[in-house]
TIRO-2110 file (N, C-alpha, C; in Angstrom, 1 decimal):
// TIRO-2110
127.0, 141.1, 126.3, N, 1, A
126.3, 142.4, 126.3, CA, 1, A
125.3, 142.4, 125.2, C, 1, A
125.8, 142.2, 123.8, N, 2, A
125.6, 141.3, 122.8, CA, 2, A
125.1, 140.0, 122.3, C, 2, A
126.0, 139.0, 122.9, N, 3, A
125.0, 137.8, 123.4, CA, 3, A
123.9, 138.1, 124.1, C, 3, A
124.2, 138.7, 125.2, N, 4, A
122.3, 138.8, 125.6, CA, 4, A
121.2, 139.2, 124.7, C, 4, A
121.7, 140.2, 124.2, N, 5, A
120.1, 140.9, 123.7, CA, 5, A
119.8, 140.0, 122.5, C, 5, A
120.8, 139.0, 121.7, N, 6, A
120.6, 138.4, 120.9, CA, 6, A
119.8, 137.1, 121.2, C, 6, A
120.5, 136.3, 122.6, N, 7, A
119.6, 135.4, 122.8, CA, 7, A
118.0, 135.9, 123.6, C, 7, A
117.9, 137.2, 124.0, N, 8, A
116.2, 137.5, 124.2, CA, 8, A
115.7, 137.6, 123.0, C, 8, A
116.6, 138.3, 122.1, N, 9, A
115.6, 138.6, 120.8, CA, 9, A
115.2, 137.6, 119.9, C, 9, A
116.0, 136.5, 119.7, N, 10, A
115.8, 134.7, 119.4, CA, 10, A
114.2, 134.0, 120.4, C, 10, A
115.0, 134.1, 121.6, N, 11, A
113.6, 133.7, 122.7, CA, 11, A
111.8, 134.2, 122.3, C, 11, A
112.1, 135.6, 122.1, N, 12, A
111.1, 136.1, 121.8, CA, 12, A
111.0, 135.7, 120.9, C, 12, A
111.4, 135.1, 119.3, N, 13, A
110.6, 134.9, 118.2, CA, 13, A
110.2, 134.2, 118.6, C, 13, A
110.8, 132.8, 119.3, N, 14, A
110.7, 131.6, 119.1, CA, 14, A
108.8, 131.3, 120.1, C, 14, A
108.8, 132.2, 121.1, N, 15, A
108.0, 132.7, 121.7, CA, 15, A
106.4, 133.3, 121.1, C, 15, A
107.0, 134.1, 120.2, N, 16, A
105.9, 134.3, 119.6, CA, 16, A
105.2, 133.7, 118.3, C, 16, A
106.3, 132.5, 117.8, N, 17, A
105.6, 131.5, 117.1, CA, 17, A
104.9, 130.5, 117.8, C, 17, A
105.2, 130.1, 119.2, N, 18, A
104.5, 128.5, 120.4, CA, 18, A
103.3, 130.1, 119.9, C, 18, A
103.1, 131.3, 120.5, N, 19, A
101.7, 131.4, 120.6, CA, 19, A
101.0, 131.8, 119.2, C, 19, A
101.8, 131.7, 118.0, N, 20, A
101.0, 131.6, 117.2, CA, 20, A
100.4, 130.1, 116.5, C, 20, A
100.8, 129.1, 117.1, N, 21, A
100.6, 127.6, 116.9, CA, 21, A
99.9, 127.1, 118.2, C, 21, A
99.6, 127.8, 118.8, N, 22, A
98.6, 127.8, 120.2, CA, 22, A
97.5, 128.4, 119.5, C, 22, A
97.8, 129.4, 119.4, N, 23, A
95.9, 130.4, 118.4, CA, 23, A
96.3, 129.4, 117.4, C, 23, A
96.6, 128.7, 116.3, N, 24, A
96.1, 128.0, 115.1, CA, 24, A
95.6, 126.8, 116.0, C, 24, A
95.9, 125.9, 117.1, N, 25, A
95.7, 124.7, 117.2, CA, 25, A
94.2, 125.3, 118.1, C, 25, A
94.2, 126.5, 118.6, N, 26, A
92.5, 126.6, 119.2, CA, 26, A
91.5, 126.7, 118.5, C, 26, A
92.0, 127.8, 117.3, N, 27, A
90.8, 128.3, 116.2, CA, 27, A
91.0, 126.6, 115.8, C, 27, A
91.6, 126.2, 115.3, N, 28, A
91.0, 123.9, 115.0, CA, 28, A
90.4, 123.9, 115.1, C, 28, A
90.6, 124.0, 117.1, N, 29, A
89.8, 122.9, 117.7, CA, 29, A
88.8, 122.9, 118.1, C, 29, A
88.0, 124.7, 118.3, N, 30, A
87.0, 125.3, 118.0, CA, 30, A
86.0, 124.7, 116.0, C, 30, A
86.6, 125.1, 115.1, N, 31, A
86.0, 124.5, 114.3, CA, 31, A
85.9, 123.5, 114.0, C, 31, A
86.5, 122.4, 114.5, N, 32, A
86.0, 120.8, 114.5, CA, 32, A
85.0, 120.8, 115.6, C, 32, A
85.1, 121.3, 117.0, N, 33, A
83.5, 120.9, 117.5, CA, 33, A
82.8, 121.4, 117.1, C, 33, A
82.4, 122.8, 116.0, N, 34, A
80.9, 123.1, 115.7, CA, 34, A
81.2, 121.9, 114.6, C, 34, A
81.7, 121.5, 113.6, N, 35, A
81.7, 120.4, 112.7, CA, 35, A
81.1, 119.0, 113.3, C, 35, A
81.5, 119.0, 114.6, N, 36, A
80.6, 117.1, 115.2, CA, 36, A
79.2, 118.3, 115.1, C, 36, A
79.2, 118.5, 116.3, N, 37, A
77.7, 119.6, 117.0, CA, 37, A
76.9, 119.6, 116.0, C, 37, A
END
C-alpha cells in the first residue's frame, strides 16, 4: 500500500515536470515564430 502511494506520487511529479517542459517548449516555439515573421 505504502509503495503504491509513493509510486503514484513520483509519477505525478514526473508528469508535472513533463507538462511544465512542454509548456516552456511551446512558449519558446511561439516566441521563435514571432521573431522570424
